[in-house]
N, C-alpha and C positions, 0 to 999 in steps of 0.2 A: 504494500500500500504506500502511496505517495502522499505527501502533505498537500493541503489546499493551496491554490495559487491566488494571486491578487484578484483575478477576474472571477473566481468562484464565489457563489453566494455563501453566507453564513448559515442560512436556514432555507429549507424548501418545505412549504406547508408547515406542519407541526414537528418537523424533524430538524435537529441540529446536525450539521455536517461535520464529520471528523476527519475525512481524508478522501483521496481519490483511489478507487479500486481499479479503474481502467477506462478505456475509451474504445468504442467500436463503431460499426456502421450506423447504428441507431443514435448514439450519442454518448454521453459520459455516465459513468456509474460511480456513486459516492457511497462511502460507509457513513452511516448516520445513526442517531439515537433519538427515539421519540421522547416526548415530554414525560411519558410514564416509564421510561427506562429501557424500552425494547430496542435492541440493535437491529438495524435494517439496512438493506441495500436500496438506494434510490437511483433509478435510471431516468435520466433526462433526455429529451428528444433534441436532435440537432436542429439548428435554426432553419436550415433549408426545408426539412421535413415539416417543421411547425408552421411554415407558410403555406402548406398544401392542404386545402380543405378536405380532399379525399382521404389523405393519410389520417388526419384528425378523426374523421368519422370512423374509419376502419380501426384506428387505434382504440377509440372508445368502445367499439363493439368487442374487440379482442380482450380488452381489460375486463369487461363485464363477464365474458365467458371464462377467462382464466381464473377469476375469483372462485369459480365453482370447482376447480381442480382439487383444492385441499393441499395439505402439506406433509402427508406421510412419506412420500418419496420425491417430493418436489419442494421448491422454495415457494411458500404460499404468497399470493398477492394480497397485500394488507390494505392498501390505500392508493388513490390516484387522483389526478386532476387533469383531465384531458382538455379543459377549457382555458387553462392558464396560458400566459404568453409563451412560456416554455413548458409544454406538457410533460408530465412525469408520472412514474408509477413506483410504488414502494413495495418491496418483497421482503420476506423474512431472510435475514442474513445467515448463511450457512458457513460456519467456521471450519474450513477445510480446504486443502489444495484441490486443484482440478485434476482430472484423470490424466490430462496431458502432462502436467508437472510431475505426477507420480511416476509415469512411465518414462518420460524423457529425461528427468533430472534426478529423481530420488531413488528409484528402484530398478526400472527396466520392465521387461515382460512379466506379467503377473502369474503366479502359480495357479494351477487348476482349481484348488479349493476357493481362492479369492475370486477367480473368474466366475465360479458358480453363483456366489452371493451377489457379485456385481451384475450378472445377467438377470438374476431374479429381481433385484431392486429396480433395474432399468425397465424391465418388462412391466412390473407393477406401476411404475411411473407412467409408461405409455398407456396402460389401461385407464389410469385416472385422467390423463390428458384427453384421450379419445372419448371417454365417457362424458366429458364436458363439451363434446362436439368440436374439439380442436385437433389440428394436425401440427405437430411440433415444427417440422420443416427444416430444422437446423440442429439435429442431434449429432453432436461431435464431442471429442474428448474434453475440449475446453468448456463445454456446457454441462459436464458431469462433474460434480464435486464429491470428493471422497471424505466421509466422516467416520467417526468411530462406530456408529451404529448403522452403517450402510451408505450407499450412494444416494445423491440427490441430483435431480435434473432441474436446470434453470433455463430461463429465457423461452419458455413455451408460449405459443400463441402470438407473440409480438411479431415474429417473422412473417406472418400472414399479411399484416398491415403494411410492412415494409416491402414485401414481395409485390403486392398489388400496386403500390405507389411507384415502384421502379418500372412497372409496365405501363403506366398511364402516360398521357401526353405531356404531363408536367414532371415526368420522372427524373430522378437525379442521375441515372446511369444511361449509358449509351444503348442503342438498340442491340438486342441479343443478350443483355445483362441478365444474370440470374442471382437470386438470393440464396445463400447457403455456402457451405465450405466444400470446395471442389473435391477433395479426397474422400468426403463422406456424404456425397449426394447420391440420390437414386437415379436410375436411368431416365425415369419420367421427368425428373427435375432437369436433368441435362438436356433433354429434348424440348423442354419448355411446355410439357403437357400438364394437364390437371393432375394434381397429386391427391392421394387418398391416404387412409391410415396405413396402407401397405407400404407407402414410401418411408414412413418412420421405421418400419420393421427392417427394411433394407439398410437404413442408416445404422440401426442397432447392430445388425450383422457386421457392418464395417467397423463399428466401435469395438465390438468384441474381438474381431480379428486383430485390430490394432493393440488391444490390451493384452492379447495372448502372445503376440510376436514382437511388439515394439515398433512395428512399421505399418504403413497404410496398405491395405490389400490390393490396391490398384496402382501402387507406386506413387511417386511424387510428380510435381509439375516442372521438374528441372528440364525436361525435354520440351516444355511448352504446355500451356494450359489446355490447348485444344487436344493434344495427344492424350492427356490424362482423362479428359471428358470422353474422348472416343473409346478409351479402354473401359471406362465405367459402363458405357452404353452397349458395347459389343463384345468385350472379352471377359473370360472367366477370371475370378479373383485368384490371386496367389495366396494359398492358405498353407504354404510350407511353414512348419513350426507351430501350427495350431495343434494342441494336444488331441490325440486320437478320439477321445469321447466327444470332443467339440466339433470335429470336422463336419458331421452331418447337420448339426444345428446351425452352425454359421453358414454352411453352404446353402441350406434351405432359405435362410433369411436373405441371401444375396442372389436369389433367382431373378432373372431379368424381367419376367412377366409378373406383375403385381399379384395376379390371382393365384399364382403358384407358391407365394410366400405364406408361411404359417401366420395365423392370427396370434395376438399376444396371449390369448388363453391357451392355444395349442402349444405355443412356445414355452409357456410356464410349465405345462404338463411335462414336456420333454426335459426341461431343466430339473424338475422335481424327480423325474425317473432316474436321473444321474446321481442322485444323492447316495453317497457311499461308494459309488464307482470311481470317484475322483480323490478319495482319501481325505475328505473334509474332516478336520479335527473338531472337537467340541469346544475349542477356545475361541479367541478372537479371529475375525475373518481376514484381517490385514496382517501382512508381515511385520515383524518387530521394528524394522527400520522406518516403515511408514508410520507406525504408531508413535514412535519417538518424535518424528517430524510433526505429527499432530500436536503433541505436547508442547513443542517449541512454538508452534503457530499460536497456540492458546496463550502462551506467555506474551508473545508479541501483540496479540489482540488486546490483552489487558493493558499493556503499556501504551499502545497507540490510541486507545479510546479516550483515556483521561490521563495525560502525562502529569498533570498537577496532582493527581490523586492515585498514585501507583500503590498497589497492594504490597505491603511488606512481606518478606518471606515468612511463611508460617501463620500469617494472619488470615482471618476469615475472608472469603471472597467478597467482591463488591456486589451490591444488590443487582439482581438480574442475571447473575452468572451461576454456574454449577460449582462443584467442588474443585479444589486446586488441581492443576494439570498433573501433579504427581499421582493423583488417584487413578489416572487413566493408564495403568499398566497393561501390557499385552496379555497377561494371564487371565484377566477377568473380563468376560464379555458383558455388554450392557444389558443383556436379557438372558434368560435361561435358554440354552440350546445353541447359542453362538452364531446364528445366522438368521437373516430375514425370512428365509424359507421355513425354518423350524418355528419361528415365532408366529407365523400365520398372519393373514391380512388384518385381523381384528385385535391382535395382541398389542399391548402398550409397549412403546419403545422410548423410554425416557432418554433424551440426548443430553449429555453434559454441557452442550453448547446452547441448548434452548434457552430462550429468554422470554418466558411467558409474562404477561402483564400481571400486576397485583390482583389477587382474587377479589378484593373488596371494591376495586374500581369498576364502575359500570362500563360495559362495552359500548363503543361509539359506532353506531350503524354506518355502513358505507353508503355513499350516495349512489353507488353502482350496483348495490345488491338488488337482485330481481325478487319480486314477490314470490312467496312459496307456492308450489303447485297445490291446487285444491282438488279433492276427490269429486268426481262427477257421476258416481254410481247412481244416485237418485235420479238425475236428469236422464241418464242412459236407460234406466228401467222404465221411466214414464214414456220415453220416446219409443222404446221397443214395444211397449204395450199398444201404443197408438198405431205403430206400423203394422202390428199383427191384426189389430182391429180393422185397419184399412183393407186388408185382404178379404175380410168377410163380405162387404158389399160388392167387391170386385168379383168374387166367385159367384155371388148371387146374380150379378148382372150377366156373367158368363153363361149361367144356366138359362136365363131369360133369352139371351141371344141365340143359344142353341135351339130353343123352342121356336123362335122366329125363323131361324134357318130351316127347320123342319117344315114349317108352314109354307115358306116360300118355295121350297124344293118341289118341282113338278108343275108349278103354276106357269102360265104363259109369261114370257119375259116382258111383253109390252103391257101386261095388266097392272092395275094399281095395287100396291101393297096393302091398301086399306081393305081390300076384299078378303083378306085371310081371316080365319076363324079367331075369335077372341082378340081382334085387333086392339080394341080399346083397353082391355085388361093388360095385354102385353105392353102397350104404349105406356100406361101409367106405372106398371111395375118397373119397366126399364128406367123411367125418369126418377122413380123413388130410389132405385139402386144407385144411379148416378149422383143424385143429391146427397145420399148418405155417404157415399165415397168421397165427395167433395168436402163435406163438413169434417170428416175424420182427417182428410188430407190437410186441410187448413190448420187444424189443431196440431197435427204432427209437424207441420212446417214451422209453427210458432215455437214448439219445443226444440225442434231441430236446430234453429238458429241460435237458441240459448245454449244448447249443448256444444255446438260448433264454436261459439265464442269462448266457452270455457276451455275447450281443447286448445284454441289459439293462445289463450292467456297462459295456460300451463306450459305450452311449448316454449314460450318466451323465458320461463324460469329454467327450462332444461337447456336451452341454447340461446342465450340473450343476443338480440340483434340479428338473428339468422332466419327469422320468419318474415316472408314478404307480406306487406300490407298490415295494417293495424287491426285490432279487435273490432273496430267499427265496420271496417270494410269486410271483415269475415262474416258479418251479418248482412250488410247491404249488397254484397256481391251476388247473392242469390237472386236478387230482384232487379238486377241491371240487365236490360235486353241485350242479347248477343254476348255481353261480357260474362254472363253467368255460365257460358260454355267453357271458359278457361280460367277466370279469376279464382273461383272456389277450388278448382283442381290444383292450381299453383299453391294456394294456401294449404290444402290438404297434404300435398307432397311435402311441404316444409314441416308441417305438424308431425307427419309420420317420421321424417328424418330426425327431427329434434327429439322425438319421443324414444325412438329405437337407438339413436346414436350411431346409425349405420348410414353409409353414403347412399346417394340417389341410385335407384334401381335395385337395391338389395331388399329381398324379402317383402315386396309390396304387391304381390299378385292380387291379393284381396282388394286392395285399394283400387287398382286399375280395373279389375273386373266389375266392382260395384259402380265405378264412375261411368264406364261406357254403357253399362246396362241402364243407368239412370239417364244418360243422354239419349239412348234409344227410346226409353219410355217417354221422355219429354217430347221427342220428335213425333212419336205416334199420337200423343195427345194434341199437339199443335196441328197435325194434319187432319184430325177428326173434326172438321168444322161443320159437318152435317150428321144428323142421326138417321137411322134406317127409316123411321116413320115419316121423315120429311121428303124422302125420295118419291119420284113420280111413277117409276116403273119397278116391277119386281126384280128385274136384272140389276138396276142401280141399287135397290135396297139390299139384294144379296151381296153385292160387292162391298157395301158399307158394313154389313154384318160381319163378313169375313175379316175385314180390316179391324173392326172393333174386337173380334175374338182374339186376333193376334196381339192387339194392344193390351188386352187383359192378361194374356199369358206373359208378355214382357213385364207388365206391372207386378205380377206375383213374383216372378223370378228376381226382378230388381229389388223388390221389397225384402226378399229373403237375404240377398247379399247386403242390403243396407243394414239389416239387423245384425248380421255377422260382422260387418265393418264397425258398427257402433260398439258392439260388445268387445271386439278385439282391441280397438284403440283405447277404449275406456279402461280396460284391464291393464294394458301396457302402461298407460299413464299412472294408474293407481299403483302398480308395482314400482315404477320409477320414483314416484313421490314417496313411497314407503321405504325406498332403498333396497328393494328386492331385485333390481336389475330388469332386463327386458328379455329374458329367455323365452323362446318361442315366438319371436317376432317375425320369423320367416313365414 
């Protein structure tokens, strides 16, 4: 860490700056402390980016989404001000060297037991990032921090805003520029294609190969950047030196085609299956040399934060810090079992470097926090009941039309349909069935827009800033002529993606089937501008009856799929809101 320079501010927001941690493509990073004593990293945006409205908008969206990631395997987003003259975001400070420092300067290639805990922690970090609807886009050794209780991933989510800005007309880079670190980019990033969660898995494979061998799997850019990017896009990685048990895992992550790479869940299973096969001990996950360096880093942190109030040797630690660095010996892990895998996803992992705020102080709500998701089971139940009731008059009308068809069958085509037996009774019965169906349909439409609005509001809490159009338009779009053929579908797509946390096109056959059946039903209703009893000839009446019978069949089938769609989406959102995941979203 470097000291502050004359042009650096003394405070940013409610944080007092202590020194410079670094400077990168987005801006400067400062070590700071809040008024309540928490140590944080404050990232400020470069002046050129701050002048770009598009970047500010995307930056605000990404900050809101990143706040949902949490801090078990990442540096949590604590606060931000995207409207300031110099936008900034504050994250929890992770007191530890980067993986690049550990491999390049301190230790070299990591042993297999350390590699296993590293892989498990990074995979869990990606799970958390992806669950918030984010793609990291820049997973590399310098964005992985090594701590005594496992790895931490930093700078997630922000790369998306920077990436979009460099591709805009006002972008800061030249045409063809890409955001990311060349040696750790995915082939789709190299080609400038749309990236998905699978892109992060590729980057993870490159990071693991680097950690195991001490070199980048596709070589360096000494021969030119373009040659490095070409190797990433077309050639196989050099995995010489990767331990045998890890060859298959790393190779699978580095598959050129995104769909052939394992998901984080599948990857974590493979890593867990290797437990014991790599000789993982029951003690600390890091080599002794790295643990000793962590202790020295902790001492430097204490000195650098408050030079005027250094802690004497043997004295109690300052408020907001854990026990003295001497307590962090390599023989005692911070939790029972010695690795993040054995601790499990829900186990407590007290970090000696954590700086929680005082328990008695009230939490300050973030201006970027999205409202919590609300259960919609009651609305869904009422809606499904009305949809099922709608089928009753439709089936009743179907039977009436079948009776009319039987009466018209065999009559001269030029004769009047009014000459059939029981014309008046069939006419009245048909009108009553249509009227009842219309009344139930209007009631269902009223409940439908309320349910759909709730789904839209919940989606915002799952993926802030990623759902097109607001809750108001989620209601009004159904009543806009022509627009209701595509606006509600776009909103429904976004709701489904935000709810499941899966990219577009994944596991949404039910959504697409329901939608096109609904469009077909609407088209048949709009085309039925005359009823059979209004026709002048039996032939015309027969054609109208056949068309109406087809419309009734479409109405019943589309209603069945509407009930399935409402039930599935409501259940997925309920599971997501309750923290139960979205299993079964396919």
